[in-house]
C-alpha positions in Angstrom: 0.5 20.3 39.6 0.0 20.9 35.9 2.4 23.0 33.8 -0.4 25.6 33.4 -0.8 25.9 37.2 2.9 26.2 37.8 3.1 29.0 35.2 0.3 30.9 36.7 1.7 30.5 40.2 5.1 31.6 39.0 3.7 34.7 37.2 1.6 35.6 40.3 4.6 35.4 42.6 6.6 37.6 40.3 3.9 40.2 40.0 3.5 40.3 43.8 7.3 40.6 44.2 7.5 43.5 41.8 4.5 45.3 43.4 6.4 45.9 46.7 7.2 49.6 47.3 10.7 51.0 46.9 11.2 51.3 50.6 11.0 47.6 51.0 13.2 46.7 48.1 16.9 46.1 49.0 18.0 44.6 45.7 17.3 45.0 42.0 15.8 41.8 40.6 16.0 40.9 36.9 12.8 39.8 35.3 12.9 36.3 33.7 12.3 36.0 30.0 9.3 34.3 28.6 11.6 31.6 27.3 13.0 31.0 30.8 9.4 30.7 32.1 8.7 28.0 29.6 6.7 29.9 26.9 8.6 28.4 24.0 5.9 27.7 21.4 4.3 29.7 18.6 0.6 30.5 18.2 0.8 29.0 14.7 1.9 25.6 16.3 -1.3 25.5 18.4 -3.8 25.0 15.5 -7.2 25.0 17.0 -5.9 24.6 20.6 -6.3 27.5 23.0 -3.2 29.6 23.6 -1.7 30.4 27.0 0.3 33.7 26.6 3.4 34.9 28.5 2.3 37.5 31.1 5.2 39.7 30.0 4.5 39.5 26.3 0.7 39.2 25.9 0.7 40.3 22.3 3.7 38.2 21.1 2.5 35.1 19.1 6.0 33.6 19.3 6.1 33.1 23.1 3.1 31.0 24.1 2.0 27.6 25.3 -0.6 25.5 23.5 -3.4 24.2 25.8 -4.9 20.8 25.4 -8.7 20.3 25.5 -8.4 19.3 29.2 -6.9 22.6 30.1 -3.3 21.4 30.6 -0.4 23.0 28.8 1.2 20.9 26.1 4.6 19.6 27.1 7.2 18.8 24.4 7.6 15.3 25.8 4.0 14.6 24.8 4.9 14.8 21.1 7.4 11.9 21.5 8.3 9.8 18.5 5.7 7.1 18.1 3.0 9.0 20.0 -0.5 8.7 18.6 -2.3 11.7 17.1 -6.1 11.5 17.5 -8.7 13.0 15.3 -9.6 15.7 17.9 -6.0 16.9 18.1 -5.0 15.0 21.2 -1.5 13.5 21.2 -0.7 10.7 23.6 1.6 7.6 24.0 -1.4 5.8 25.3 -4.6 4.4 23.7 -7.4 6.8 24.8 -10.9 5.3 25.0 -13.5 7.1 22.9 -10.9 8.8 20.6 -9.9 7.7 17.1 -6.3 7.6 16.1 -5.3 9.1 12.7 -1.5 9.2 12.7 1.8 8.5 14.4 4.4 11.2 15.3 7.7 10.7 13.5 9.1 14.3 13.8 8.5 16.0 17.1 10.5 19.1 16.3 8.5 19.9 13.2 5.3 18.3 14.6 4.8 15.9 11.7 2.8 12.6 11.8 2.6 9.8 9.3 -0.8 8.3 8.3 -1.8 4.9 9.7 -1.9 3.4 6.2 -0.7 3.6 2.7 -3.2 5.0 0.2 -4.8 4.4 -3.2 -5.0 6.8 -6.1 -8.3 8.2 -5.0 -7.0 9.0 -1.5 -8.6 6.0 0.2 -6.7 3.8 2.6 -5.1 0.8 1.1 -1.8 -0.4 -0.4 -1.5 0.6 -4.1 1.4 1.5 -6.3 1.0 4.7 -8.3 2.9 7.1 -10.6 4.4 10.4 -9.3 3.0 11.9 -12.5 1.9 10.7 -15.9 1.0 12.2 -19.3 3.8 14.8 -19.5 6.8 15.9 -17.5 8.3 19.2 -16.6 10.6 20.9 -14.1 7.8 21.8 -11.6 7.6 25.6 -10.9 8.1 26.3 -7.2 9.8 23.0 -6.4 13.5 23.0 -5.7 15.6 20.9 -8.0 17.6 18.4 -5.8 20.3 16.8 -7.9 22.7 14.0 -6.9 25.0 16.9 -5.8 22.5 18.0 -3.1 21.3 14.5 -2.3 23.6 11.5 -2.7 22.0 8.5 -4.2 22.0 5.1 -2.6 22.0 3.9 1.0 23.2 7.0 2.7 21.6 8.4 5.8 23.4 11.7 5.9 21.1 14.7 6.6 18.9 16.0 3.8 18.7 19.7 3.4 17.2 20.1 -0.2 13.5 20.1 -0.9 12.6 19.4 2.7 9.1 21.0 3.0 6.6 18.4 1.8 3.6 20.7 2.2 5.2 23.4 0.0 6.3 20.8 -2.5 2.9 19.3 -2.7 1.2 22.7 -3.1 3.5 23.5 -6.0 3.0 20.2 -7.7 -0.8 20.5 -7.4 -0.7 24.1 -8.8 1.2 23.1 -11.9 -0.4 21.3 -14.8 2.8 20.6 -16.8 3.3 17.2 -15.3 0.1 15.8 -16.5 -1.8 13.9 -13.8 0.1 14.1 -10.6 -1.2 10.9 -9.0 0.9 10.8 -5.8 0.3 14.5 -4.8 -3.4 14.3 -5.7 -3.8 11.2 -3.6 -2.3 12.6 -0.5 -4.1 15.9 -0.8 -7.4 14.0 -1.1 -6.8 11.8 1.9 -8.9 12.1 5.0 -8.8 9.4 7.7 -11.9 8.1 9.4 -12.2 9.7 12.8 -10.9 13.1 11.8 -13.0 15.5 13.8 -11.0 18.8 13.4 -9.9 20.9 10.4 -6.2 20.0 10.9 -6.6 16.5 9.6 -9.2 16.9 6.8 -8.7 16.8 3.1 -6.0 19.2 1.7 -4.2 19.0 5.0 -2.2 15.8 4.3 0.6 16.0 1.8 3.3 14.0 0.0 6.3 13.7 2.3 9.6 15.2 1.3 12.6 12.8 1.0 13.8 14.1 4.4 10.4 13.1 5.9 10.7 9.6 4.5 14.2 9.3 5.8 13.0 10.4 9.3 10.2 7.8 9.0 12.7 5.1 8.2 15.0 6.1 11.1 12.0 5.9 13.5 10.3 3.0 11.8 10.7 0.6 14.8 8.8 3.0 17.1 6.2 3.9 14.4 5.5 0.3 13.6 5.3 -0.6 17.3 2.5 2.0 17.7 0.8 0.8 14.5 0.8 -2.7 15.9 -0.8 -1.4 19.1 -3.6 0.0 16.8 -4.3 -3.3 15.1 -8.0 -2.9 15.9 -8.1 -0.1 13.4 -7.4 -0.1 9.6 -3.6 0.2 9.7 -0.7 -1.1 7.7 2.9 -1.0 9.0 5.5 1.0 7.1 6.5 -1.8 4.6 9.8 -2.8 3.1 8.9 -0.9 -0.1 9.8 2.2 -2.1 7.8 5.3 -1.3 7.4 8.4 -3.4 8.6 11.7 -2.0 7.6 15.2 -3.1 11.2 16.1 -3.6 12.0 16.6 -7.3 15.2 16.1 -9.2 14.5 17.6 -12.5 12.0 17.5 -15.4 12.1 13.7 -15.7 13.0 12.4 -12.2 11.7 12.6 -8.6 13.1 11.0 -5.5 11.9 7.9 -3.8 13.0 6.2 -0.6 13.5 2.5 0.0 12.2 1.5 3.4 14.0 -1.9 3.2 17.5 -0.5 3.3 17.4 3.3 3.8 18.3 4.0 0.2 17.5 7.3 -1.7 16.9 6.8 -5.4 15.9 9.0 -8.4 13.1 7.5 -10.4 11.3 8.3 -13.6 8.1 10.1 -12.7 6.3 7.3 -14.6 7.6 4.7 -12.1 4.9 3.3 -9.9 5.5 2.9 -6.2 3.9 3.2 -2.7 2.5 6.5 -1.3 1.9 7.4 2.4 0.6 10.8 3.5 2.0 12.9 6.3 0.5 15.7 8.3 1.5 18.7 10.4 -0.5 18.5 13.6 
């Protein structure tokens, strides 16, 4: 029985139970909460997927289930690390015939996926080193400064809590002209994988990952690369032993990069050229 069917059956039984007249009732039952019934997602998380609402909070967008195209309710376990995100929004651990993969899940909590390949300056797939920015440099408005006090440099896998929203960082970088040409942010914003059939994965939806995103990719690299190897029939490249640019800025001159060969975090001059790989909220 699918989760959706179980939820409807549970809700129906509850409504029947509470419709009994007072003469029949011998105890006072306590209504379950929407959370207890399993409505733990937000409408904003569903994207273009239909929404299944809690029967006791029909107008609450913060207590819902996302419904897949086949009518089944999404289960959190579907978005496992290493799961494949397809261009129609489907997420699965399996290869699905007739669907085109576009990314691999690396952060199930925040619903983030990494692209199947590194990219070039024009946003096309392919390995190419590029600048974070070039022509001028500034302290980018709207981007949090993350110094070595907030982020310790070197091989250190402690949690990162500074400058962690790659989408907001990328938006701020793109909105500012004081850094000259912002190659890495422009490239990720222009990326659109072949097979993207829904708005969630089109141009302007991909972004330059934060340093925390890159560290999470590094920590899950074995599972990510295993899934990429499974997709060898497509244009994919594994997450290489290379430096990758993040959208996390240090100051006017420096931004943060991550070394996938040893788990190191390093501040680099924005004119330094290194690899870029887009990420996506699905």
